[in-house]
TIVO-2410 file (N, C-alpha, C; in nm, 3 decimals):
# residues 183
REC num residu      c1      c2      c3 atome chaine
REC   1      M  14.864  10.465   7.797     N      A
REC   1      M  14.742  10.423   7.860    CA      A
REC   1      M  14.653  10.359   7.753     C      A
REC   2      T  14.599  10.246   7.786     N      A
REC   2      T  14.512  10.178   7.691    CA      A
REC   2      T  14.369  10.182   7.742     C      A
REC   3      T  14.283  10.193   7.649     N      A
REC   3      T  14.140  10.189   7.683    CA      A
REC   3      T  14.077  10.076   7.604     C      A
REC   4      T  13.982  10.016   7.665     N      A
REC   4      T  13.912   9.909   7.594    CA      A
REC   4      T  13.780   9.965   7.545     C      A
REC   5      Q  13.754   9.939   7.422     N      A
REC   5      Q  13.628   9.983   7.364    CA      A
REC   5      Q  13.544   9.860   7.334     C      A
REC   6      K  13.417   9.876   7.349     N      A
REC   6      K  13.327   9.766   7.320    CA      A
REC   6      K  13.316   9.751   7.169     C      A
REC   7      P  13.316   9.628   7.122     N      A
REC   7      P  13.297   9.608   6.978    CA      A
REC   7      P  13.164   9.668   6.933     C      A
REC   8      Q  13.161   9.712   6.810     N      A
REC   8      Q  13.041   9.774   6.754    CA      A
REC   8      Q  12.921   9.681   6.764     C      A
REC   9      S  12.944   9.550   6.753     N      A
REC   9      S  12.832   9.455   6.760    CA      A
REC   9      S  12.766   9.456   6.897     C      A
REC  10      Q  12.843   9.476   7.006     N      A
REC  10      Q  12.783   9.485   7.140    CA      A
REC  10      Q  12.699   9.611   7.154     C      A
REC  11      L  12.748   9.721   7.099     N      A
REC  11      L  12.671   9.846   7.106    CA      A
REC  11      L  12.542   9.833   7.027     C      A
REC  12      A  12.551   9.773   6.909     N      A
REC  12      A  12.431   9.755   6.827    CA      A
REC  12      A  12.332   9.662   6.897     C      A
REC  13      S  12.384   9.559   6.963     N      A
REC  13      S  12.298   9.467   7.034    CA      A
REC  13      S  12.223   9.537   7.146     C      A
REC  14      R  12.292   9.619   7.224     N      A
REC  14      R  12.228   9.693   7.334    CA      A
REC  14      R  12.123   9.788   7.280     C      A
REC  15      S  12.157   9.861   7.174     N      A
REC  15      S  12.062   9.960   7.122    CA      A
REC  15      S  11.942   9.894   7.055     C      A
REC  16      T  11.954   9.766   7.019     N      A
REC  16      T  11.842   9.694   6.958    CA      A
REC  16      T  11.759   9.622   7.063     C      A
REC  17      F  11.824   9.550   7.153     N      A
REC  17      F  11.751   9.461   7.242    CA      A
REC  17      F  11.695   9.528   7.367     C      A
REC  18      L  11.760   9.631   7.418     N      A
REC  18      L  11.702   9.698   7.535    CA      A
REC  18      L  11.571   9.769   7.502     C      A
REC  19      P  11.563   9.843   7.391     N      A
REC  19      P  11.432   9.900   7.357    CA      A
REC  19      P  11.326   9.793   7.329     C      A
REC  20      L  11.368   9.681   7.270     N      A
REC  20      L  11.273   9.571   7.248    CA      A
REC  20      L  11.225   9.515   7.381     C      A
REC  21      A  11.318   9.495   7.474     N      A
REC  21      A  11.281   9.446   7.607    CA      A
REC  21      A  11.188   9.546   7.676     C      A
REC  22      A  11.220   9.675   7.668     N      A
REC  22      A  11.136   9.777   7.730    CA      A
REC  22      A  10.996   9.776   7.669     C      A
REC  23      T  10.989   9.759   7.537     N      A
REC  23      T  10.860   9.755   7.469    CA      A
REC  23      T  10.778   9.635   7.516     C      A
REC  24      L  10.839   9.519   7.515     N      A
REC  24      L  10.766   9.396   7.551    CA      A
REC  24      L  10.727   9.394   7.698     C      A
REC  25      L  10.816   9.441   7.785     N      A
REC  25      L  10.784   9.442   7.927    CA      A
REC  25      L  10.676   9.545   7.959     C      A
REC  26      T  10.684   9.662   7.898     N      A
REC  26      T  10.580   9.763   7.917    CA      A
REC  26      T  10.446   9.710   7.866     C      A
REC  27      A  10.449   9.645   7.751     N      A
REC  27      A  10.327   9.587   7.694    CA      A
REC  27      A  10.269   9.479   7.786     C      A
REC  28      T  10.356   9.400   7.846     N      A
REC  28      T  10.311   9.295   7.937    CA      A
REC  28      T  10.236   9.353   8.056     C      A
REC  29      V  10.295   9.456   8.118     N      A
REC  29      V  10.231   9.518   8.234    CA      A
REC  29      V  10.103   9.590   8.191     C      A
REC  30      A  10.106   9.654   8.074     N      A
REC  30      A   9.987   9.722   8.023    CA      A
REC  30      A   9.873   9.622   8.002     C      A
REC  31      L   9.904   9.508   7.941     N      A
REC  31      L   9.803   9.404   7.919    CA      A
REC  31      L   9.749   9.354   8.053     C      A
REC  32      Y   9.839   9.326   8.145     N      A
REC  32      Y   9.796   9.275   8.275    CA      A
REC  32      Y   9.701   9.372   8.345     C      A
REC  33      I   9.740   9.497   8.358     N      A
REC  33      I   9.657   9.590   8.434    CA      A
REC  33      I   9.529   9.625   8.357     C      A
REC  34      A   9.534   9.622   8.223     N      A
REC  34      A   9.411   9.643   8.145    CA      A
REC  34      A   9.313   9.529   8.170     C      A
REC  35      L   9.364   9.406   8.179     N      A
REC  35      L   9.277   9.292   8.208    CA      A
REC  35      L   9.223   9.298   8.351     C      A
REC  36      V   9.305   9.342   8.444     N      A
REC  36      V   9.258   9.359   8.583    CA      A
REC  36      V   9.145   9.461   8.587     C      A
REC  37      A   9.166   9.577   8.524     N      A
REC  37      A   9.063   9.681   8.523    CA      A
REC  37      A   8.937   9.631   8.454     C      A
REC  38      F   8.953   9.565   8.339     N      A
REC  38      F   8.839   9.512   8.265    CA      A
REC  38      F   8.761   9.412   8.351     C      A
REC  39      S   8.832   9.323   8.419     N      A
REC  39      S   8.765   9.225   8.506    CA      A
REC  39      S   8.692   9.294   8.620     C      A
REC  40      N   8.754   9.396   8.677     N      A
REC  40      N   8.689   9.467   8.787    CA      A
REC  40      N   8.564   9.541   8.741     C      A
REC  41      I   8.564   9.585   8.617     N      A
REC  41      I   8.448   9.655   8.562    CA      A
REC  41      I   8.338   9.555   8.526     C      A
REC  42      T   8.375   9.447   8.458     N      A
REC  42      T   8.274   9.353   8.408    CA      A
REC  42      T   8.228   9.252   8.514     C      A
REC  43      D   8.311   9.229   8.616     N      A
REC  43      D   8.273   9.142   8.727    CA      A
REC  43      D   8.290   9.222   8.855     C      A
REC  44      F   8.212   9.328   8.864     N      A
REC  44      F   8.226   9.428   8.970    CA      A
REC  44      F   8.219   9.367   9.110     C      A
REC  45      G   8.133   9.271   9.129     N      A
REC  45      G   8.105   9.219   9.262    CA      A
REC  45      G   8.216   9.140   9.327     C      A
REC  46      T   8.295   9.069   9.248     N      A
REC  46      T   8.398   8.981   9.306    CA      A
REC  46      T   8.499   9.060   9.388     C      A
REC  47      N   8.566   9.156   9.327     N      A
REC  47      N   8.665   9.233   9.401    CA      A
REC  47      N   8.602   9.342   9.486     C      A
REC  48      Q   8.478   9.376   9.459     N      A
REC  48      Q   8.406   9.467   9.547    CA      A
REC  48      Q   8.396   9.404   9.686     C      A
REC  49      A   8.366   9.275   9.690     N      A
REC  49      A   8.359   9.203   9.819    CA      A
REC  49      A   8.495   9.205   9.888     C      A
REC  50      F   8.602   9.189   9.810     N      A
REC  50      F   8.737   9.193   9.866    CA      A
REC  50      F   8.762   9.327   9.935     C      A
REC  51      V   8.735   9.437   9.864     N      A
REC  51      V   8.757   9.571   9.919    CA      A
REC  51      V   8.670   9.592  10.042     C      A
REC  52      Q   8.545   9.550  10.036     N      A
REC  52      Q   8.454   9.567  10.149    CA      A
REC  52      Q   8.505   9.494  10.273     C      A
REC  53      H   8.550   9.371  10.257     N      A
REC  53      H   8.598   9.294  10.372    CA      A
REC  53      H   8.728   9.351  10.428     C      A
REC  54      V   8.817   9.394  10.341     N      A
REC  54      V   8.943   9.452  10.389    CA      A
REC  54      V   8.914   9.580  10.467     C      A
REC  55      L   8.832   9.668  10.411     N      A
REC  55      L   8.804   9.795  10.479    CA      A
REC  55      L   8.722   9.774  10.607     C      A
REC  56      A   8.632   9.677  10.607     N      A
REC  56      A   8.551   9.651  10.726    CA      A
REC  56      A   8.631   9.577  10.833     C      A
REC  57      M   8.743   9.517  10.795     N      A
REC  57      M   8.828   9.442  10.887    CA      A
REC  57      M   8.751   9.331  10.959     C      A
REC  58      D   8.650   9.276  10.891     N      A
REC  58      D   8.562   9.179  10.955    CA      A
REC  58      D   8.618   9.036  10.957     C      A
REC  59      T   8.732   9.014  10.891     N      A
REC  59      T   8.793   8.881  10.896    CA      A
REC  59      T   8.933   8.886  10.959     C      A
REC  60      T   8.959   8.991  11.034     N      A
REC  60      T   9.087   9.004  11.105    CA      A
REC  60      T   9.072   8.948  11.246     C      A
REC  61      F   9.174   8.967  11.327     N      A
REC  61      F   9.170   8.916  11.464    CA      A
REC  61      F   9.076   8.998  11.554     C      A
REC  62      K   9.023   9.108  11.501     N      A
REC  62      K   8.928   9.195  11.572    CA      A
REC  62      K   8.985   9.251  11.702     C      A
REC  63      D   9.109   9.288  11.696     N      A
REC  63      D   9.178   9.350  11.811    CA      A
REC  63      D   9.112   9.485  11.838     C      A
REC  64      E   9.064   9.505  11.961     N      A
REC  64      E   8.993   9.629  11.997    CA      A
REC  64      E   9.079   9.753  11.974     C      A
REC  65      D   9.209   9.739  11.985     N      A
REC  65      D   9.298   9.854  11.965    CA      A
REC  65      D   9.308   9.894  11.818     C      A
REC  66      L   9.264   9.807  11.728     N      A
REC  66      L   9.273   9.834  11.585    CA      A
REC  66      L   9.139   9.853  11.516     C      A
REC  67      M   9.034   9.800  11.570     N      A
REC  67      M   8.904   9.798  11.501    CA      A
REC  67      M   8.845   9.937  11.477     C      A
REC  68      W   8.894  10.039  11.546     N      A
REC  68      W   8.845  10.174  11.521    CA      A
REC  68      W   8.879  10.219  11.379     C      A
REC  69      R   8.975  10.153  11.317     N      A
REC  69      R   9.017  10.188  11.181    CA      A
REC  69      R   8.917  10.140  11.074     C      A
REC  70      A   8.834  10.044  11.109     N      A
REC  70      A   8.744   9.982  11.012    CA      A
REC  70      A   8.650  10.084  10.948     C      A
REC  71      I   8.628  10.067  10.820     N      A
REC  71      I   8.531  10.148  10.746    CA      A
REC  71      I   8.416  10.055  10.710     C      A
REC  72      E   8.303  10.078  10.772     N      A
REC  72      E   8.189   9.989  10.752    CA      A
REC  72      E   8.084  10.048  10.659     C      A
REC  73      S   8.099  10.172  10.621     N      A
REC  73      S   8.005  10.236  10.530    CA      A
REC  73      S   8.018  10.177  10.389     C      A
REC  74      R   7.910  10.120  10.338     N      A
REC  74      R   7.911  10.064  10.202    CA      A
REC  74      R   7.942  10.172  10.099     C      A
REC  75      A   7.892  10.291  10.121     N      A
REC  75      A   7.918  10.400  10.026    CA      A
REC  75      A   8.067  10.432  10.017     C      A
REC  76      L   8.133  10.441  10.132     N      A
REC  76      L   8.278  10.467  10.132    CA      A
REC  76      L   8.356  10.349  10.076     C      A
REC  77      Q   8.313  10.228  10.107     N      A
REC  77      Q   8.379  10.110  10.053    CA      A
REC  77      Q   8.368  10.107   9.900     C      A
REC  78      N   8.248  10.135   9.850     N      A
REC  78      N   8.227  10.136   9.705    CA      A
REC  78      N   8.302  10.250   9.638     C      A
REC  79      A   8.308  10.365   9.704     N      A
REC  79      A   8.383  10.478   9.649    CA      A
REC  79      A   8.532  10.443   9.638     C      A
REC  80      A   8.584  10.375   9.739     N      A
REC  80      A   8.724  10.332   9.735    CA      A
REC  80      A   8.746  10.233   9.621     C      A
REC  81      Y   8.654  10.141   9.602     N      A
REC  81      Y   8.666  10.042   9.496    CA      A
REC  81      Y   8.660  10.107   9.358     C      A
REC  82      V   8.568  10.199   9.339     N      A
REC  82      V   8.559  10.270   9.211    CA      A
REC  82      V   8.686  10.351   9.186     C      A
REC  83      A   8.739  10.414   9.289     N      A
REC  83      A   8.865  10.489   9.274    CA      A
REC  83      A   8.979  10.396   9.232     C      A
REC  84      I   8.983  10.276   9.288     N      A
REC  84      I   9.086  10.178   9.249    CA      A
REC  84      I   9.071  10.142   9.101     C      A
REC  85      I   8.948  10.117   9.058     N      A
REC  85      I   8.923  10.080   8.918    CA      A
REC  85      I   8.963  10.194   8.825     C      A
REC  86      V   8.928  10.316   8.860     N      A
REC  86      V   8.965  10.432   8.777    CA      A
REC  86      V   9.117  10.443   8.769     C      A
REC  87      W   9.185  10.430   8.882     N      A
REC  87      W   9.332  10.438   8.887    CA      A
REC  87      W   9.394  10.329   8.798     C      A
REC  88      E   9.343  10.205   8.810     N      A
REC  88      E   9.393  10.096   8.727    CA      A
REC  88      E   9.371  10.124   8.578     C      A
REC  89      T   9.254  10.176   8.545     N      A
REC  89      T   9.222  10.204   8.405    CA      A
REC  89      T   9.313  10.312   8.349     C      A
REC  90      V   9.334  10.418   8.424     N      A
REC  90      V   9.422  10.526   8.377    CA      A
REC  90      V   9.566  10.473   8.363     C      A
REC  91      A   9.612  10.394   8.459     N      A
REC  91      A   9.746  10.336   8.451    CA      A
REC  91      A   9.759  10.248   8.327     C      A
REC  92      A   9.656  10.168   8.299     N      A
REC  92      A   9.657  10.083   8.180    CA      A
REC  92      A   9.667  10.167   8.053     C      A
REC  93      L   9.589  10.274   8.045     N      A
REC  93      L   9.592  10.360   7.926    CA      A
REC  93      L   9.728  10.428   7.911     C      A
REC  94      V   9.787  10.473   8.020     N      A
REC  94      V   9.919  10.536   8.015    CA      A
REC  94      V  10.023  10.434   7.968     C      A
REC  95      L  10.015  10.312   8.018     N      A
REC  95      L  10.111  10.209   7.977    CA      A
REC  95      L  10.089  10.164   7.832     C      A
REC  96      I   9.966  10.160   7.789     N      A
REC  96      I   9.938  10.129   7.648    CA      A
REC  96      I   9.998  10.238   7.559     C      A
REC  97      W   9.982  10.363   7.600     N      A
REC  97      W  10.042  10.474   7.524    CA      A
REC  97      W  10.195  10.463   7.526     C      A
REC  98      G  10.251  10.429   7.642     N      A
REC  98      G  10.395  10.409   7.651    CA      A
REC  98      G  10.443  10.299   7.558     C      A
REC  99      T  10.368  10.190   7.552     N      A
REC  99      T  10.402  10.080   7.461    CA      A
REC  99      T  10.399  10.127   7.317     C      A
REC 100      Y  10.296  10.202   7.282     N      A
REC 100      Y  10.286  10.257   7.146    CA      A
REC 100      Y  10.409  10.344   7.114     C      A
REC 101      L  10.450  10.425   7.209     N      A
REC 101      L  10.567  10.511   7.186    CA      A
REC 101      L  10.695  10.429   7.174     C      A
REC 102      W  10.707  10.320   7.250     N      A
REC 102      W  10.823  10.231   7.234    CA      A
REC 102      W  10.823  10.173   7.093     C      A
REC 103      V  10.706  10.130   7.045     N      A
REC 103      V  10.696  10.074   6.910    CA      A
REC 103      V  10.736  10.178   6.806     C      A
REC 104      R  10.698  10.302   6.829     N      A
REC 104      R  10.732  10.413   6.737    CA      A
REC 104      R  10.878  10.456   6.751     C      A
REC 105      R  10.949  10.397   6.846     N      A
REC 105      R  11.091  10.425   6.873    CA      A
REC 105      R  11.115  10.567   6.924     C      A
REC 106      D  11.015  10.619   6.992     N      A
REC 106      D  11.028  10.748   7.059    CA      A
REC 106      D  11.068  10.719   7.204     C      A
REC 107      Q  11.196  10.685   7.223     N      A
REC 107      Q  11.242  10.635   7.353    CA      A
REC 107      Q  11.223  10.736   7.465     C      A
REC 108      Y  11.246  10.862   7.437     N      A
REC 108      Y  11.236  10.962   7.543    CA      A
REC 108      Y  11.093  10.969   7.597     C      A
REC 109      R  10.996  10.986   7.510     N      A
REC 109      R  10.856  10.994   7.554    CA      A
REC 109      R  10.805  10.860   7.603     C      A
REC 110      A  10.849  10.751   7.542     N      A
REC 110      A  10.809  10.617   7.586    CA      A
REC 110      A  10.854  10.593   7.729     C      A
REC 111      R  10.976  10.632   7.758     N      A
REC 111      R  11.030  10.615   7.894    CA      A
REC 111      R  10.949  10.698   7.993     C      A
REC 112      R  10.915  10.821   7.955     N      A
REC 112      R  10.837  10.908   8.045    CA      A
REC 112      R  10.700  10.849   8.075     C      A
REC 113      F  10.627  10.807   7.971     N      A
REC 113      F  10.493  10.754   7.992    CA      A
REC 113      F  10.497  10.619   8.063     C      A
REC 114      S  10.592  10.535   8.026     N      A
REC 114      S  10.605  10.406   8.094    CA      A
REC 114      S  10.636  10.426   8.241     C      A
REC 115      T  10.725  10.520   8.270     N      A
REC 115      T  10.760  10.549   8.409    CA      A
REC 115      T  10.636  10.595   8.486     C      A
REC 116      L  10.559  10.684   8.427     N      A
REC 116      L  10.438  10.733   8.493    CA      A
REC 116      L  10.341  10.618   8.522     C      A
REC 117      G  10.314  10.535   8.423     N      A
REC 117      G  10.222  10.423   8.442    CA      A
REC 117      G  10.271  10.324   8.545     C      A
REC 118      L  10.400  10.293   8.541     N      A
REC 118      L  10.456  10.199   8.638    CA      A
REC 118      L  10.454  10.256   8.779     C      A
REC 119      L  10.484  10.384   8.792     N      A
REC 119      L  10.478  10.447   8.925    CA      A
REC 119      L  10.335  10.450   8.978     C      A
REC 120      M  10.238  10.468   8.889     N      A
REC 120      M  10.097  10.462   8.931    CA      A
REC 120      M  10.066  10.325   8.990     C      A
REC 121      L  10.115  10.220   8.925     N      A
REC 121      L  10.090  10.085   8.977    CA      A
REC 121      L  10.165  10.061   9.107     C      A
REC 122      M  10.288  10.112   9.116     N      A
REC 122      M  10.365  10.093   9.237    CA      A
REC 122      M  10.301  10.166   9.355     C      A
REC 123      L  10.243  10.281   9.328     N      A
REC 123      L  10.170  10.352   9.434    CA      A
REC 123      L  10.045  10.276   9.476     C      A
REC 124      L   9.969  10.229   9.378     N      A
REC 124      L   9.845  10.157   9.409    CA      A
REC 124      L   9.873  10.028   9.486     C      A
REC 125      F   9.965   9.947   9.433     N      A
REC 125      F   9.988   9.817   9.495    CA      A
REC 125      F  10.084   9.823   9.612     C      A
REC 126      G  10.180   9.917   9.609     N      A
REC 126      G  10.273   9.930   9.721    CA      A
REC 126      G  10.214  10.009   9.836     C      A
REC 127      A  10.184  10.136   9.808     N      A
REC 127      A  10.128  10.221   9.914    CA      A
REC 127      A   9.984  10.183   9.947     C      A
REC 128      G   9.904  10.158   9.841     N      A
REC 128      G   9.763  10.129   9.863    CA      A
REC 128      G   9.735   9.994   9.924     C      A
REC 129      F   9.773   9.888   9.852     N      A
REC 129      F   9.738   9.754   9.899    CA      A
REC 129      F   9.830   9.704  10.009     C      A
REC 130      I   9.962   9.718   9.989     N      A
REC 130      I  10.054   9.666  10.091    CA      A
REC 130      I  10.056   9.757  10.214     C      A
REC 131      G  10.070   9.888  10.192     N      A
REC 131      G  10.078   9.981  10.305    CA      A
REC 131      G   9.945  10.000  10.375     C      A
REC 132      V   9.850  10.059  10.304     N      A
REC 132      V   9.721  10.092  10.367    CA      A
REC 132      V   9.640   9.965  10.395     C      A
REC 133      G   9.620   9.882  10.292     N      A
REC 133      G   9.541   9.760  10.313    CA      A
REC 133      G   9.608   9.662  10.407     C      A
REC 134      G   9.737   9.638  10.383     N      A
REC 134      G   9.808   9.538  10.461    CA      A
REC 134      G   9.834   9.577  10.604     C      A
REC 135      E   9.872   9.701  10.625     N      A
REC 135      E   9.910   9.744  10.760    CA      A
REC 135      E   9.801   9.824  10.831     C      A
REC 136      W   9.746   9.924  10.766     N      A
REC 136      W   9.643  10.005  10.834    CA      A
REC 136      W   9.518   9.923  10.861     C      A
REC 137      F   9.473   9.850  10.759     N      A
REC 137      F   9.353   9.767  10.775    CA      A
REC 137      F   9.388   9.621  10.808     C      A
REC 138      V   9.510   9.596  10.846     N      A
REC 138      V   9.566   9.466  10.886    CA      A
REC 138      V   9.515   9.348  10.802     C      A
REC 139      M   9.519   9.368  10.671     N      A
REC 139      M   9.478   9.263  10.578    CA      A
REC 139      M   9.558   9.135  10.600     C      A
REC 140      W   9.680   9.147  10.646     N      A
REC 140      W   9.765   9.029  10.668    CA      A
REC 140      W   9.705   8.933  10.769     C      A
REC 141      Q   9.613   8.980  10.854     N      A
REC 141      Q   9.551   8.894  10.953    CA      A
REC 141      Q   9.439   8.807  10.895     C      A
REC 142      S   9.393   8.840  10.777     N      A
REC 142      S   9.279   8.768  10.719    CA      A
REC 142      S   9.324   8.647  10.639     C      A
REC 143      K   9.262   8.533  10.665     N      A
REC 143      K   9.290   8.412  10.586    CA      A
REC 143      K   9.212   8.416  10.455     C      A
REC 144      S   9.099   8.482  10.454     N      A
REC 144      S   9.012   8.482  10.336    CA      A
REC 144      S   9.037   8.598  10.241     C      A
REC 145      W   9.072   8.715  10.293     N      A
REC 145      W   9.080   8.837  10.213    CA      A
REC 145      W   9.217   8.902  10.226     C      A
REC 146      N   9.321   8.826  10.199     N      A
REC 146      N   9.458   8.875  10.208    CA      A
REC 146      N   9.516   8.884  10.067     C      A
REC 147      G   9.533   9.005  10.017     N      A
REC 147      G   9.585   9.025   9.882    CA      A
REC 147      G   9.730   9.067   9.878     C      A
REC 148      L   9.803   9.045   9.987     N      A
REC 148      L   9.941   9.092   9.993    CA      A
REC 148      L  10.033   9.022   9.893     C      A
REC 149      D  10.015   8.893   9.872     N      A
REC 149      D  10.100   8.822   9.775    CA      A
REC 149      D  10.078   8.876   9.633     C      A
REC 150      A   9.953   8.894   9.595     N      A
REC 150      A   9.924   8.947   9.462    CA      A
REC 150      A   9.978   9.090   9.447     C      A
REC 151      A   9.962   9.172   9.549     N      A
REC 151      A  10.011   9.309   9.544    CA      A
REC 151      A  10.164   9.311   9.534     C      A
REC 152      T  10.229   9.222   9.605     N      A
REC 152      T  10.375   9.214   9.601    CA      A
REC 152      T  10.423   9.173   9.462     C      A
REC 153      R  10.350   9.081   9.397     N      A
REC 153      R  10.387   9.041   9.261    CA      A
REC 153      R  10.380   9.158   9.165     C      A
REC 154      V  10.273   9.236   9.173     N      A
REC 154      V  10.258   9.351   9.083    CA      A
REC 154      V  10.364   9.457   9.113     C      A
REC 155      L  10.388   9.482   9.239     N      A
REC 155      L  10.490   9.579   9.278    CA      A
REC 155      L  10.627   9.535   9.227     C      A
REC 156      T  10.660   9.408   9.241     N      A
REC 156      T  10.788   9.356   9.196    CA      A
REC 156      T  10.801   9.363   9.044     C      A
REC 157      L  10.699   9.319   8.973     N      A
REC 157      L  10.700   9.325   8.826    CA      A
REC 157      L  10.716   9.468   8.778     C      A
REC 158      S  10.639   9.559   8.836     N      A
REC 158      S  10.647   9.700   8.796    CA      A
REC 158      S  10.785   9.756   8.824     C      A
REC 159      G  10.843   9.721   8.937     N      A
REC 159      G  10.977   9.770   8.972    CA      A
REC 159      G  11.084   9.718   8.877     C      A
REC 160      I  11.075   9.592   8.841     N      A
REC 160      I  11.172   9.534   8.747    CA      A
REC 160      I  11.161   9.603   8.611     C      A
REC 161      V  11.039   9.621   8.564     N      A
REC 161      V  11.020   9.688   8.434    CA      A
REC 161      V  11.071   9.832   8.441     C      A
REC 162      L  11.045   9.899   8.551     N      A
REC 162      L  11.094  10.036   8.568    CA      A
REC 162      L  11.247  10.040   8.559     C      A
REC 163      L  11.313   9.946   8.621     N      A
REC 163      L  11.459   9.939   8.612    CA      A
REC 163      L  11.506   9.915   8.469     C      A
REC 164      V  11.441   9.823   8.400     N      A
REC 164      V  11.481   9.792   8.262    CA      A
REC 164      V  11.464   9.913   8.171     C      A
REC 165      I  11.353   9.983   8.183     N      A
REC 165      I  11.332  10.096   8.091    CA      A
REC 165      I  11.426  10.213   8.120     C      A
REC 166      H  11.490  10.211   8.237     N      A
REC 166      H  11.585  10.319   8.269    CA      A
REC 166      H  11.731  10.278   8.253     C      A
REC 167      L  11.754  10.160   8.198     N      A
REC 167      L  11.892  10.123   8.164    CA      A
REC 167      L  11.939  10.209   8.047     C      A
REC 168      P  12.067  10.243   8.042     N      A
REC 168      P  12.116  10.320   7.927    CA      A
REC 168      P  12.099  10.238   7.799     C      A
REC 169      M  12.040  10.299   7.699     N      A
REC 169      M  12.010  10.227   7.576    CA      A
REC 169      M  12.103  10.263   7.461     C      A
REC 170      G  12.204  10.342   7.487     N      A
REC 170      G  12.300  10.373   7.383    CA      A
REC 170      G  12.259  10.489   7.295     C      A
REC 171      G  12.137  10.531   7.302     N      A
REC 171      G  12.093  10.645   7.222    CA      A
REC 171      G  12.109  10.774   7.300     C      A
REC 172      R  12.103  10.884   7.230     N      A
REC 172      R  12.112  11.014   7.295    CA      A
REC 172      R  11.974  11.075   7.303     C      A
REC 173      A  11.954  11.155   7.405     N      A
REC 173      A  11.828  11.228   7.418    CA      A
REC 173      A  11.823  11.336   7.311     C      A
REC 174      P  11.706  11.376   7.267     N      A
REC 174      P  11.696  11.484   7.171    CA      A
REC 174      P  11.767  11.609   7.223     C      A
REC 175      A  11.818  11.691   7.133     N      A
REC 175      A  11.897  11.809   7.171    CA      A
REC 175      A  11.820  11.901   7.264     C      A
REC 176      S  11.691  11.919   7.240     N      A
REC 176      S  11.613  12.009   7.326    CA      A
REC 176      S  11.606  11.956   7.468     C      A
REC 177      D  11.601  11.825   7.484     N      A
REC 177      D  11.596  11.766   7.617    CA      A
REC 177      D  11.732  11.772   7.685     C      A
REC 178      A  11.838  11.757   7.608     N      A
REC 178      A  11.973  11.764   7.666    CA      A
REC 178      A  12.002  11.903   7.718     C      A
REC 179      S  11.958  12.005   7.646     N      A
REC 179      S  11.983  12.141   7.693    CA      A
REC 179      S  11.902  12.173   7.817     C      A
REC 180      T  11.782  12.114   7.829     N      A
REC 180      T  11.700  12.134   7.948    CA      A
REC 180      T  11.767  12.071   8.069     C      A
REC 181      A  11.828  11.955   8.050     N      A
REC 181      A  11.892  11.884   8.160    CA      A
REC 181      A  12.014  11.960   8.212     C      A
REC 182      E  12.078  12.038   8.125     N      A
REC 182      E  12.198  12.109   8.167    CA      A
REC 182      E  12.167  12.235   8.247     C      A
REC 183      R  12.047  12.284   8.241     N      A
REC 183      R  12.010  12.407   8.311    CA      A
REC 183      R  12.008  12.391   8.459     C      A
***
């Protein structure tokens, strides 16, 4: 019986370039969401109007069967917007930390923090914007305040990066982590 082994150069290439790709992709998403959070903080009113219109459902088809879902309270609208900004900021910080750990070549912890940050974004943009905003508040009906394309881009980017950081990188997990996995 013959077995084929990969040349050492292919193994070295994988162990070098996959962590580099994970580092750069995590850094890209960290930069993006940090800039989004920064913009939302420094230009509070622009996206505040977006959240207010989506929650108020004032630019939808105004179907009587759906309008009971509208949130017209400015206080609740602003609370939702502040919660979004806080979530984005925390996700950015987690991803920045994940990037730092990738640079330090701490793959196990880098993967954990990157995964957490990416999942935070996938929840916000997938469940929050696409699910709740798009379907519950029928954002898809609005010509002016429809953020589904932007949310889909972030969800897709985050998902691709999540897949890349979970590709086998040729390294072994630390012994303490391997023994935990066997339990």
